[in-house]
C-alpha positions in Angstrom: -19.9 -88.8 -11.2 -18.1 -90.8 -14.2 -17.7 -94.9 -13.7 -14.9 -96.4 -15.1 -16.4 -99.4 -16.0 -16.0 -100.0 -19.9 -18.7 -102.7 -21.3 -22.4 -103.1 -21.1 -23.2 -99.3 -20.2 -27.0 -98.7 -21.0 -28.4 -96.7 -23.6 -28.8 -93.7 -21.2 -24.8 -93.4 -21.0 -22.3 -91.7 -23.4 -18.8 -92.8 -23.1 -16.3 -90.1 -23.8 -13.0 -90.0 -24.7 -11.2 -86.6 -23.9 -8.0 -85.5 -25.3 -6.4 -83.4 -22.8 -3.2 -81.4 -22.2 -1.8 -84.6 -20.3 -3.7 -87.2 -22.4 -6.5 -89.3 -23.1 -9.2 -89.1 -20.2 -12.0 -91.8 -20.5 -15.3 -91.8 -18.8 -19.0 -93.0 -18.7 -21.7 -90.4 -17.9 -25.5 -90.1 -18.2 -26.7 -89.0 -20.8 -28.0 -85.7 -18.0 -24.6 -85.0 -17.1 -23.6 -81.6 -17.9 -20.9 -80.6 -20.0 -19.7 -78.3 -16.8 -19.3 -82.0 -15.2 -17.3 -83.8 -17.7 -14.4 -81.1 -17.2 -14.2 -81.3 -13.9 -14.2 -84.9 -13.6 -11.1 -84.8 -16.4 -9.3 -82.1 -14.5 -9.4 -84.2 -11.3 -8.6 -87.3 -13.3 -5.5 -85.3 -15.2 -4.6 -83.1 -12.6 -4.8 -80.5 -15.1 -4.8 -76.4 -13.5 -8.5 -76.1 -12.9 -7.6 -72.2 -12.7 -7.1 -72.2 -16.6 -10.6 -72.2 -19.0 -11.1 -75.1 -20.5 -13.9 -75.9 -22.9 -14.8 -79.3 -24.8 -14.9 -79.8 -28.3 -16.8 -81.9 -30.7 -16.1 -82.1 -34.4 -14.8 -78.6 -33.9 -17.9 -77.3 -32.1 -17.1 -75.6 -28.9 -19.9 -77.5 -26.3 -21.8 -74.3 -24.6 -23.4 -73.1 -22.6 -21.5 -75.8 -19.9 -24.6 -76.2 -18.4 -26.4 -77.8 -20.7 -26.4 -82.1 -20.8 -24.8 -84.2 -23.1 -28.3 -85.5 -24.7 -28.9 -81.8 -25.4 -25.9 -82.1 -27.6 -26.9 -85.5 -29.4 -24.0 -86.9 -27.6 -24.4 -91.0 -27.1 -22.5 -94.1 -27.5 -19.1 -93.4 -27.5 -17.9 -89.8 -29.0 -14.4 -88.4 -28.6 -13.9 -84.8 -27.4 -11.1 -82.6 -27.4 -10.5 -80.6 -23.7 -8.8 -77.1 -25.0 -7.6 -74.5 -22.6 -9.0 -71.3 -23.9 -7.9 -67.8 -23.0 -4.3 -68.5 -21.4 -2.2 -66.2 -23.6 -2.8 -68.5 -26.7 
């Protein structure tokens, strides 16, 4: 799970700043966390409707499949992502 401690994180962790429809979610995750874990944490923290299909986007690239780890996408340090709803009649 995400821990909110901010500074002094180790090399095995990634700090994510995720723009969501309900505002910014910031969390620190192990590099081996899966994309789906990050989505679940953001949904829970921000009270987002989990009935929607959600995707994480990094520099215009959708991070899929969601079972892949953060490190497998080359994410390290502090990373800005967008959480976007898909398939909701958009």
